[in-house]
C-alpha positions as CSV (number, residue, x, y, z in Angstrom):
1,M,-0.9,14.5,30.6
2,S,-2.8,13.0,33.5
3,G,-2.5,9.3,33.9
4,S,-6.0,8.9,35.2
5,G,-8.4,6.5,33.4
6,V,-10.8,9.3,32.5
7,S,-8.0,11.2,30.7
8,R,-6.9,8.1,28.8
9,L,-10.5,7.4,27.8
10,V,-11.1,10.9,26.6
11,T,-7.9,10.8,24.6
12,I,-8.9,7.5,23.0
13,L,-12.3,8.9,22.0
14,Q,-10.5,11.9,20.4
15,L,-8.3,9.6,18.3
16,A,-11.3,7.6,17.3
17,D,-13.4,10.6,16.5
18,T,-14.2,11.2,12.8
19,G,-13.4,14.9,13.5
20,F,-9.7,14.0,14.1
21,P,-8.2,14.9,10.7
22,T,-6.1,12.0,9.4
23,G,-7.6,11.7,6.0
24,A,-9.2,8.4,6.7
25,F,-12.5,9.6,5.3
26,S,-10.9,9.5,1.8
27,H,-10.2,5.8,1.9
28,S,-12.5,2.8,1.4
29,L,-10.0,0.0,2.2
30,G,-10.6,-1.6,-1.2
31,F,-14.4,-1.6,-1.0
32,E,-15.0,0.9,-3.8
33,S,-12.7,-1.1,-6.1
34,A,-14.3,-4.4,-5.2
35,V,-17.8,-3.1,-6.1
36,K,-16.8,-1.5,-9.3
37,Q,-14.8,-4.6,-10.3
38,G,-18.0,-6.6,-10.2
39,W,-18.0,-8.1,-6.7
40,H,-21.6,-8.7,-5.7
41,I,-21.7,-7.2,-2.2
42,R,-25.4,-6.6,-1.8
43,N,-26.8,-8.7,1.0
44,H,-26.0,-9.1,4.7
45,E,-23.8,-12.2,4.2
46,S,-21.7,-10.7,1.4
47,F,-21.1,-7.5,3.4
48,N,-20.1,-9.6,6.4
49,N,-17.7,-11.6,4.3
50,F,-16.0,-8.5,3.0
51,I,-15.8,-6.7,6.3
52,T,-14.5,-9.9,8.0
53,S,-11.8,-10.3,5.3
54,A,-10.7,-6.6,5.6
55,M,-10.6,-6.8,9.4
56,E,-8.7,-10.0,9.5
57,N,-6.1,-8.5,7.1
58,A,-5.7,-5.5,9.3
59,G,-5.2,-7.8,12.3
60,S,-2.6,-10.1,10.7
61,S,-0.7,-7.5,8.7
62,C,-1.0,-4.2,10.6
63,L,-1.3,-5.1,14.3
64,P,2.3,-6.4,14.5
65,F,3.5,-3.0,13.4
66,V,1.2,-1.1,15.7
67,K,2.5,-3.1,18.7
68,A,6.1,-2.8,17.6
69,G,5.7,1.0,17.1
70,Y,4.2,1.2,20.6
71,E,7.0,-0.8,22.2
72,G,9.8,1.0,20.4
73,S,8.4,4.5,20.7
74,E,11.2,5.8,22.8
75,N,13.8,4.8,20.2
76,L,13.4,7.0,17.2
77,S,16.1,5.2,15.2
78,A,14.2,1.9,15.8
79,I,10.9,3.7,14.7
80,C,12.7,4.8,11.5
81,S,13.9,1.2,10.8
82,L,10.4,-0.2,11.6
83,D,8.8,2.3,9.2
84,A,11.2,1.3,6.4
85,Y,10.4,-2.4,7.1
86,C,6.7,-1.6,7.0
87,D,7.2,0.2,3.7
88,A,8.9,-2.8,2.2
89,C,6.1,-5.1,3.3
90,L,3.4,-2.9,1.7
91,N,4.0,-3.9,-1.9
92,N,0.4,-3.0,-2.8
93,H,1.1,0.6,-4.0
94,V,-2.4,1.8,-3.2
95,A,-2.3,0.5,0.4
96,N,1.2,1.8,0.7
97,R,0.2,5.3,-0.4
98,A,-2.8,5.3,1.8
99,S,-0.8,4.2,4.9
100,S,1.8,6.8,4.4
101,Q,-0.7,9.6,3.8
102,Q,-2.7,8.7,6.9
103,G,0.3,8.2,9.1
104,K,1.8,11.6,8.2
105,S,-1.5,13.3,8.7
106,L,-1.9,11.6,12.1
107,I,1.4,12.8,13.4
108,L,0.9,16.3,11.9
109,T,-2.5,16.6,13.6
110,A,-1.2,15.1,16.9
111,S,1.8,17.4,17.0
112,E,-0.6,20.4,16.9
113,A,-3.2,18.9,19.2
114,F,-1.0,17.4,22.0
115,P,1.8,19.1,23.9
116,D,4.1,16.1,24.1
117,K,7.5,17.0,22.6
118,R,8.2,13.5,21.4
119,I,5.3,13.8,19.0
120,G,6.8,17.0,17.6
121,K,10.2,15.3,17.3
122,L,8.7,12.5,15.3
123,H,6.9,15.0,13.0
124,Q,10.3,16.8,12.5
125,I,12.0,13.5,11.6
126,I,9.2,12.8,9.0
127,Q,9.8,16.1,7.4
128,E,13.5,16.2,7.5
129,R,14.4,12.6,6.7
130,G,11.6,11.9,4.3
131,L,10.2,9.2,6.5
132,K,7.2,7.4,5.0
133,G,5.4,7.6,8.3
134,H,3.3,4.5,7.8
135,H,0.0,4.6,9.8
136,A,0.3,1.5,11.8
137,V,3.8,2.4,13.1
138,M,2.8,6.0,13.8
139,F,-0.4,5.0,15.6
140,G,1.4,2.7,17.9
141,A,4.1,5.2,18.8
142,L,1.5,8.0,19.3
143,C,-0.6,5.9,21.7
144,A,2.6,5.2,23.7
145,Y,3.4,8.9,23.9
146,L,-0.2,9.6,25.0
147,D,0.0,7.0,27.8
148,I,-2.7,4.9,26.3
149,P,-2.4,1.2,27.4
150,L,-1.3,-1.2,24.7
151,M,-4.5,-3.2,24.5
152,D,-6.6,0.0,24.2
153,C,-4.2,1.1,21.5
154,L,-4.8,-2.1,19.5
155,E,-8.5,-2.0,20.0
156,T,-8.7,1.6,18.9
157,Y,-6.7,0.9,15.8
158,M,-9.0,-2.0,14.8
159,F,-12.1,0.0,15.6
160,N,-10.9,2.9,13.4
161,N,-10.4,0.5,10.5
162,L,-13.9,-0.9,10.9
163,K,-15.4,2.6,11.2
164,T,-13.6,3.9,8.1
165,L,-14.7,0.9,6.0
166,L,-18.4,1.2,7.0
167,A,-18.4,5.0,6.6
168,S,-17.1,4.5,3.0
169,V,-19.8,1.9,2.3
170,V,-22.5,4.4,3.4
171,R,-21.0,7.2,1.3
172,L,-20.9,5.0,-1.7
173,G,-24.7,4.3,-1.3
174,N,-24.3,0.6,-0.8
175,M,-25.7,0.6,2.7
176,G,-27.8,2.9,4.9
177,P,-26.4,4.5,8.1
178,L,-28.7,2.5,10.4
179,Q,-27.7,-0.8,8.7
180,A,-24.0,0.2,8.9
181,Q,-24.4,0.7,12.7
182,K,-25.8,-2.8,12.9
183,H,-22.8,-4.2,11.1
184,Q,-20.4,-2.2,13.1
185,Y,-21.9,-3.5,16.4
186,E,-21.7,-7.1,15.1
187,H,-18.1,-6.8,13.9
188,Q,-16.6,-4.7,16.7
189,K,-17.4,-7.7,19.0
190,N,-14.8,-9.6,17.0
191,I,-12.0,-7.2,17.6
192,G,-10.8,-8.8,20.8
193,D,-10.6,-12.2,19.1
194,I,-8.6,-10.7,16.2
195,I,-6.2,-9.1,18.6
196,A,-5.8,-12.2,20.7
197,R,-4.9,-14.3,17.6
198,N,-2.4,-11.8,16.4
199,Y,-0.9,-10.5,19.6
200,E,2.2,-12.5,19.5
201,R,2.7,-12.1,15.8
202,T,6.0,-10.3,15.0
203,V,6.5,-7.9,12.1
204,Q,8.5,-10.6,10.4
205,E,5.4,-12.8,10.5
206,S,3.1,-10.1,9.2
207,C,0.9,-11.5,6.4
208,L,-2.5,-11.2,4.7
209,R,-5.0,-13.8,5.6
210,F,-7.3,-12.8,2.7
211,P,-5.1,-11.7,-0.2
212,L,-7.9,-11.3,-2.7
213,V,-9.1,-8.1,-0.9
214,D,-5.5,-6.7,-1.2
215,I,-5.4,-7.7,-4.9
216,V,-8.7,-5.9,-5.8
217,Q,-7.6,-2.8,-3.8
218,N,-4.4,-2.8,-5.9
219,T,-6.5,-2.1,-9.0
220,H,-8.1,1.0,-7.5
221,D,-6.1,3.4,-9.6
222,T,-7.4,1.8,-12.8
223,L,-11.0,2.7,-12.1
224,F,-12.5,5.1,-14.6
225,S,-14.0,7.2,-11.9
226,R,-13.6,6.9,-8.1
227,L,-14.7,8.7,-5.0
228,F,-12.0,7.4,-2.7
229,S,-8.2,7.2,-2.8
230,S,-8.0,3.6,-1.9
């Protein structure tokens, strides 16, 4: 792959594209469960509060694993250990399942889309060793293989979380697409600050800043009917 800025930008856009099949479209990051459990998320302020909470949780709990996956990408034994540690930290079974599903789909798609042999090797390890393939770890490693700078990797990861959450809000009928774009523009301006506050956080320091969002997501499987998987 060319190391030019244009090539990296195009690759970043490909990873952030909704057409890149990782299964993210089937997840609401806890929003569906929150609404059906009676959370009154109906006005601008309540939407902002939920989005902020979800984004802060992604920053404090997932970014350390994205960064560690990026920095340890050349050591597959370290990636396996990191993935196992991430699995142990995700004690919310709904979030754990979603992370594994998306991570495996990410590497499967990437192994078909990109010629880098390291991606194919990682996919092979997932298949042969039963690796959980958690999304944060896999995303970090993939960005390293694709020569995407670390900061761009972290920004893209956070952007994808925001995009996925707002897309689910629209599909559930709780917000129109134009309103969602307004919220996305407002919240994507906070991504840099979230990264800066969590950049030095290690995986041992991974935590949830807003545990109530995680708790309500954990009840997702108890819903009588549901559109999303998480």
